[in-house]
C-alpha positions as CSV (number, residue, x, y, z in Angstrom):
1,X,-29.7,19.4,2.2
2,X,-27.9,19.4,-1.1
3,X,-24.9,21.1,0.5
4,X,-24.8,18.6,3.3
5,X,-24.7,15.7,0.8
6,X,-22.0,17.3,-1.2
7,X,-19.9,18.0,1.9
8,X,-20.3,14.4,3.0
9,X,-19.2,13.1,-0.4
10,X,-16.2,15.4,-0.4
11,X,-15.3,14.3,3.2
12,X,-15.6,10.6,2.2
13,X,-13.4,11.2,-0.8
14,X,-10.7,12.9,1.2
15,X,-10.7,10.2,3.9
16,X,-10.5,7.5,1.2
17,X,-7.6,9.2,-0.5
18,X,-5.7,9.8,2.7
19,X,-6.1,6.1,3.7
20,X,-4.8,5.0,0.4
21,X,-1.7,7.2,0.7
22,X,-1.0,5.8,4.2
23,X,0.6,2.7,3.0
24,X,1.4,2.1,-0.7
25,X,2.0,-1.6,-1.3
26,X,2.9,-3.1,-4.6
27,X,3.3,-6.7,-5.6
28,X,6.6,-7.7,-7.1
29,X,6.5,-10.8,-9.4
30,X,9.0,-13.6,-8.8
31,X,12.2,-13.5,-10.9
32,X,15.6,-15.2,-11.4
33,X,18.8,-13.3,-10.6
34,X,21.8,-13.4,-12.8
35,X,23.5,-15.9,-10.5
36,X,20.5,-18.4,-10.9
37,X,18.9,-17.6,-7.5
38,X,15.1,-17.5,-7.7
39,X,13.4,-14.7,-5.8
40,X,9.7,-15.5,-5.1
41,X,7.0,-12.9,-5.6
42,X,6.4,-10.6,-2.7
43,X,4.8,-7.3,-1.6
44,X,6.9,-4.1,-1.3
45,X,6.1,-0.9,0.5
46,X,6.5,2.0,-1.9
47,X,5.3,4.9,0.3
48,X,8.9,5.8,1.3
49,X,7.7,7.4,4.5
50,X,10.3,5.7,6.8
51,X,7.8,4.3,9.2
52,X,8.2,0.6,10.0
53,X,4.8,0.1,11.4
54,X,3.1,0.4,8.1
55,X,5.4,-1.6,5.8
56,X,4.2,-4.6,3.9
57,X,5.7,-7.2,6.3
58,X,4.3,-5.6,9.4
59,X,0.8,-5.3,7.8
60,X,0.9,-9.1,7.0
61,X,1.2,-8.9,3.2
62,X,4.3,-11.1,3.3
63,X,3.6,-14.0,5.6
64,X,6.6,-16.3,5.6
């Protein structure tokens, strides 16, 4: 029984860590460029996996 609980916990940890790595999204604070243009705060995909289906815009983080 103890082995079963340990295996379940390890499996849950592996699934949680895999899901976290699936899409890495970071919030970028708003800032003003050198030319005076203000860029509002937004979310950026930092996973660098090249897939467009799991980027921040497609997942609804940046709703414009």
